[in-house]
N, C-alpha and C positions, 0 to 999 in steps of 0.2 A: 312607209315612213313611220318612224317611231315618235310618239308624242312625249315631250318632256313633262314630267309631273311635278318636279321640284327643282329649286335652285341647287340643292345638294346633288341631285341626279345630274344636272347640267354640268356642274363643276367636276364631278367624278368621270362622266362620259368623255369629256374632251381631253382627259389626261393621256390616253393611249389610243393610237390609231389615227385614221383619217376620217374626219367628220365634216358634214355640211349641215349647218343649222339654218332652217328656213323660218324666218320670223313672219308670222301671218296672223290672221284673225278671221273668225267665222263670218263677220259682217263685211269683210273687205271684198268688193267686186273684182278688183284686179287680181286678188289672190285666187278667186274662184275661176277666173279665166285660164290660169295656168294649171289648175288641178288635173285636167285630162292628160297633159303631157308629162307630168311628174313621174309616173311609173316607168315610162320609156327612158327618161333621163336617169332614174335610179338604176335601171338595168344596164344602160350604156356605161355608167360610171360606177360599177359595182365595187371598185376598190374603196369607195367612200360609204360610210353609213350616214343616211339622211335622217334628220330629226325635225319634227315640227315643234316650233316654240310659239305658243300663243302670246301675242303681244300684250293682251289685256291681263293675262295671268302673270306675266313676267315683266311688268312695266318698269320696275326698278332696274332690272337687268338691261332693258332696252335703253334706259336713260344712261346707265353706266357705260354701255357700248356705243352710245350716240346713234341709236337706230330709231329714227323718227318717222321713216316712211316704210310702208310695207306693200307688197312682199319684199323682203330683203334676205340676203344670204351671207353667212359668215363661215369661212372654212377654217378648220383646225387640223394641225398635224402634230400629234404627240404633245398636246397641251399648249402649243404655240399657235396664235392666229396666223394663218397662211394667206388670207386674203378676204376681201369683202366686196359685196355687190349691194350697196345700200343706197336706195333712193326712193322717192315717192312715186316714181313712174311705173307704168305697166311694163312687165318684162316679157320678152319673147323667148321661145325655146332656143333660138340661135344665141341670144344674149346670155342666157343662163349657161349654155354649153360653152360659150367663149370664156365666161367667168371660171368655170370648172377647169377648162384647159389651162387657164392662166395660173392655177394653183400648182400645176405640175412643175412650173419653173424651169 
């Protein structure tokens, strides 16, 4: 999973292709719980590029996107938001995969 380093990078990356942004933070226990399953999810859905967005580093972006709970996921397809799985609840592998499947429309 690629880590976002700047808002400029974020805005540039989402312009082309299929991306899933995972909003997270190092201190988030629910985020740590899903860490072991993320490589499997990335491999299963290799048509997407997965990115880690640190909530604390990108707090203004989180406010702009109404992301107040983590972990949360936002999908993009060629610059357009294709879906979101945003809540403060712990996510299961099944829920994350259902979200990704829903992006395929």
